[in-house]
C-alpha positions in Angstrom: -4.0 54.1 -69.7 -0.9 53.7 -72.3 1.7 54.3 -69.6 0.2 51.3 -67.8 -0.2 49.2 -71.2 3.6 49.9 -71.4 4.0 49.1 -67.6 2.8 45.5 -68.0 4.2 44.7 -71.2 8.1 46.3 -70.0 8.0 48.7 -72.9 9.7 52.3 -72.9 7.7 55.3 -74.4 10.2 55.4 -77.4 9.0 52.1 -78.5 5.3 52.1 -78.0 4.9 52.5 -81.4 6.1 49.9 -82.5 5.2 47.9 -79.2 1.1 48.8 -79.9 1.4 48.0 -83.8 2.6 44.5 -83.2 0.0 44.1 -80.7 -2.7 44.7 -83.3 -0.8 42.4 -85.5 -0.9 39.9 -83.0 -4.4 40.7 -82.5 -5.5 39.6 -85.7 -3.3 37.1 -86.2 -5.1 35.3 -83.4 -8.5 35.9 -84.8 -6.9 34.1 -87.8 -5.5 31.3 -86.2 -8.6 30.8 -84.0 -10.9 30.7 -86.8 -9.2 29.0 -89.5 -8.0 26.1 -87.0 -11.9 25.3 -85.4 -13.4 25.6 -89.1 -10.7 23.6 -90.8 -10.2 20.9 -88.3 -14.4 20.2 -87.4 -15.2 20.4 -91.3 -12.7 17.5 -91.7 -13.7 15.7 -88.7 -17.0 15.7 -89.7 -16.7 14.6 -93.3 -13.5 12.2 -93.2 -12.9 8.7 -91.3 -10.3 9.4 -88.5 -8.9 6.3 -88.7 -7.9 6.0 -92.7 -7.7 9.9 -93.5 -6.6 11.6 -90.5 -3.1 10.0 -90.5 -2.7 10.8 -94.4 -4.2 14.6 -93.3 -1.5 15.1 -90.8 1.6 13.6 -92.9 0.7 16.2 -96.0 0.1 18.8 -93.8 3.8 18.6 -92.1 4.8 18.3 -95.8 3.6 20.8 -96.6 5.0 22.6 -93.7 8.2 21.6 -94.3 8.4 23.2 -97.6 6.4 25.9 -96.7 9.0 27.4 -94.2 12.0 26.3 -96.1 11.2 28.2 -99.1 10.3 30.5 -96.2 13.5 30.5 -95.0 15.4 30.7 -98.5 13.6 33.8 -99.6 15.0 35.5 -96.4 18.5 35.9 -97.9 17.3 36.7 -101.3 15.1 39.2 -100.8 14.0 42.0 -98.2 11.5 40.5 -95.3 8.5 43.1 -96.1 8.7 42.0 -99.3 8.9 38.1 -98.7 6.3 38.6 -95.7 4.2 40.6 -97.7 4.0 38.5 -100.4 3.8 35.1 -98.0 0.5 37.3 -96.8 -1.4 37.8 -99.6 -0.3 33.8 -101.5 -2.2 32.6 -98.0 -4.7 35.3 -98.7 -5.2 34.1 -102.0 -5.3 30.6 -101.4 -8.0 30.8 -98.5 -10.1 33.4 -101.4 -9.8 30.5 -103.9 -11.0 28.1 -101.6 -13.8 30.5 -100.3 -14.7 30.8 -104.1 -14.6 26.9 -105.0 -17.1 26.6 -101.5 -20.0 28.5 -103.8 -18.9 27.0 -107.0 -18.0 22.9 -106.8 -20.8 20.6 -106.7 -18.6 18.3 -104.3 -16.9 20.7 -101.6 -15.4 17.4 -99.5 -11.7 17.6 -101.3 -12.3 21.5 -100.2 -12.6 20.0 -96.4 -9.6 17.8 -96.7 -7.1 20.7 -98.7 -8.5 23.5 -95.7 -7.4 21.2 -93.2 -3.7 20.5 -94.4 -3.6 24.1 -94.8 -3.7 24.9 -91.2 0.0 23.6 -89.9 1.5 25.4 -92.6 -0.4 28.6 -92.4 0.1 28.7 -88.9 3.8 28.3 -89.0 4.4 31.1 -91.8 2.2 33.8 -89.8 4.2 32.8 -86.9 7.8 33.1 -88.7 6.5 36.8 -89.8 5.7 38.0 -86.4 8.8 36.6 -84.9 10.9 38.2 -87.4 8.7 41.3 -87.5 9.5 41.5 -83.3 13.2 40.6 -84.2 14.1 43.4 -87.2 12.4 46.2 -85.0 14.0 45.5 -81.7 17.7 44.8 -80.6 18.8 42.2 -78.2 18.6 44.6 -75.2 14.9 45.8 -75.8 13.8 41.9 -76.8 14.7 40.5 -73.6 12.9 43.0 -71.3 9.6 42.9 -73.9 9.5 39.7 -75.1 7.1 38.5 -72.4 4.4 40.2 -73.3 4.6 41.3 -76.6 2.7 38.2 -78.0 -0.7 39.6 -75.3 -2.9 40.7 -78.2 -2.2 36.8 -80.0 -3.2 35.5 -76.8 -6.2 37.9 -75.9 -7.3 37.6 -79.3 -7.2 33.9 -79.4 -9.0 33.9 -75.9 -11.8 36.1 -77.1 -12.4 34.3 -80.5 -12.6 30.4 -79.1 -14.3 31.5 -75.5 -16.9 34.1 -77.0 -17.3 35.1 -80.6 -17.0 31.7 -82.1 -18.8 29.7 -79.8 -21.7 32.8 -79.7 -22.0 32.7 -84.0 -22.3 28.3 -84.3 -25.2 29.1 -81.9 -26.8 30.7 -84.6 -29.1 29.1 -87.3 -27.1 31.1 -89.9 -24.3 30.3 -89.4 -21.9 27.1 -90.1 -18.5 26.1 -89.7 -17.3 27.0 -93.3 -18.0 30.8 -92.2 -15.1 30.7 -89.6 -12.9 30.5 -92.6 -14.5 33.4 -94.0 -13.8 35.0 -90.7 -10.0 33.6 -90.8 -9.9 35.7 -94.1 -11.0 38.9 -92.8 -8.6 38.6 -89.7 -5.6 38.0 -92.3 -6.5 41.1 -94.3 -6.5 43.1 -91.2 -3.2 41.4 -90.2 -2.0 42.7 -93.2 -3.2 45.7 -93.5 -1.8 46.3 -89.6 1.9 44.7 -90.9 2.2 47.4 -93.4 1.7 50.2 -91.0 4.3 48.4 -88.8 6.4 48.1 -91.3 6.1 51.9 -93.3 6.2 53.6 -89.8 9.7 51.3 -88.3 11.9 51.6 -92.1 14.8 53.2 -90.2 14.8 49.9 -87.4 14.8 47.8 -90.5 17.1 49.1 -92.5 19.9 48.5 -89.3 18.3 44.9 -89.3 19.9 43.3 -93.0 18.9 40.6 -94.0 19.5 37.2 -92.6 21.9 34.6 -94.4 20.6 31.5 -95.9 22.4 28.4 -94.3 21.8 25.3 -96.0 20.9 22.3 -93.7 24.1 20.4 -94.5 25.6 22.6 -92.5 23.5 22.7 -90.4 23.3 19.3 -89.0 27.5 19.4 -88.8 26.9 21.7 -86.0 27.1 19.4 -82.7 24.3 22.2 -80.7 22.4 22.2 -83.6 22.3 18.7 -84.0 20.7 18.2 -80.5 17.7 20.9 -81.4 17.5 19.1 -84.6 16.7 15.7 -82.5 14.7 17.5 -79.8 12.6 19.2 -82.0 11.8 16.0 -84.0 10.9 14.1 -80.8 8.7 16.6 -79.8 7.0 17.2 -83.0 6.7 13.7 -83.1 5.1 13.3 -80.2 2.8 16.6 -80.4 1.5 14.6 -83.8 0.8 11.4 -81.8 -0.9 13.6 -79.2 -2.9 15.2 -82.3 -4.3 11.9 -83.7 -5.5 10.3 -80.1 -7.3 14.1 -79.5 -8.8 14.1 -83.0 -9.8 10.5 -83.2 -11.4 10.1 -79.6 -13.0 14.1 -80.5 -14.7 12.9 -83.6 -15.8 9.9 -81.9 -17.4 11.6 -78.5 -18.9 14.6 -80.3 -21.2 15.1 -83.8 -22.0 17.2 -86.6 -23.6 19.8 -84.6 -21.0 20.4 -81.4 -17.8 19.3 -82.2 -17.2 23.0 -83.7 -17.7 24.1 -80.2 -16.4 21.6 -78.1 -13.4 22.6 -80.4 -13.4 26.1 -79.6 -13.8 25.7 -76.0 -10.7 23.3 -75.7 -8.7 25.4 -77.5 -9.3 28.4 -75.4 -8.7 26.6 -72.2 -5.3 25.6 -74.4 -4.4 29.5 -74.8 -5.6 30.8 -71.1 -3.3 28.0 -69.5 -0.7 28.6 -71.9 -1.2 32.6 -70.5 -1.3 31.5 -66.9 1.8 29.5 -67.0 4.4 32.3 -68.5 6.3 33.4 -65.4 6.3 36.9 -66.5 3.0 37.4 -66.8 2.3 35.7 -63.3 4.6 38.7 -62.0 3.3 41.5 -63.2 -0.6 40.4 -62.7 0.8 39.5 -59.3 1.7 43.1 -59.1 -1.0 45.2 -60.5 -3.6 42.9 -58.6 -1.8 43.8 -55.2 
């Protein structure tokens, strides 16, 4: 079984422990992102007006995301990746625990729904930076090119399982509410944090070789023609995605009521994940080989 998984991922035996721990880390990450996004989005759309409140929430979420990723990038040159990633995961964990506690004690929890919604985007970005940052430091360029096509299999598998099976099942239970999905995401984040520590502690020699990243000021980045084109491409893409998200959330909140909106979001996001998995060329080739 181990050899089969390594063959599918195009990994070699000496890399197996790092690969499997990254898969485990990605597995918890998939549950975390799925639970947080479905829970926060459904709570927000069920309690706020999509025409007046949604644009503000998207702007606030984007602003937090810019600040969070900038700070993460800046501190990569000031401290070790393990310490920075560990403190980042702990910060996210503490913030979500604080939201959980506030749910139980605040008389009016609607502001928490707004805050949690604005957390989805920046937390997802930070989690992805940590996951791919760990990957980039544990494998050299030759190894990365060989196994990068399947290294996020754990995340995709967990996301599909959570969105299409576990979350719809839990939402159909009378004793389970949308805000309990935030609790699921907190537990998943704890699992990701522990698997991250396990991965880093067992791979110290590879981290020493990787060293620290050098912080490059944004002013210098914008003077490079290639980077300027990349920045422009990303800006256009983000603007397009933002408009699509706004249109989607507006239509979804209008078409679905409080009882079935979260289930719809879970199934819809799960379908998107399946298509993203199937459209990966490396996965198509490997699946066809093992199905023949």
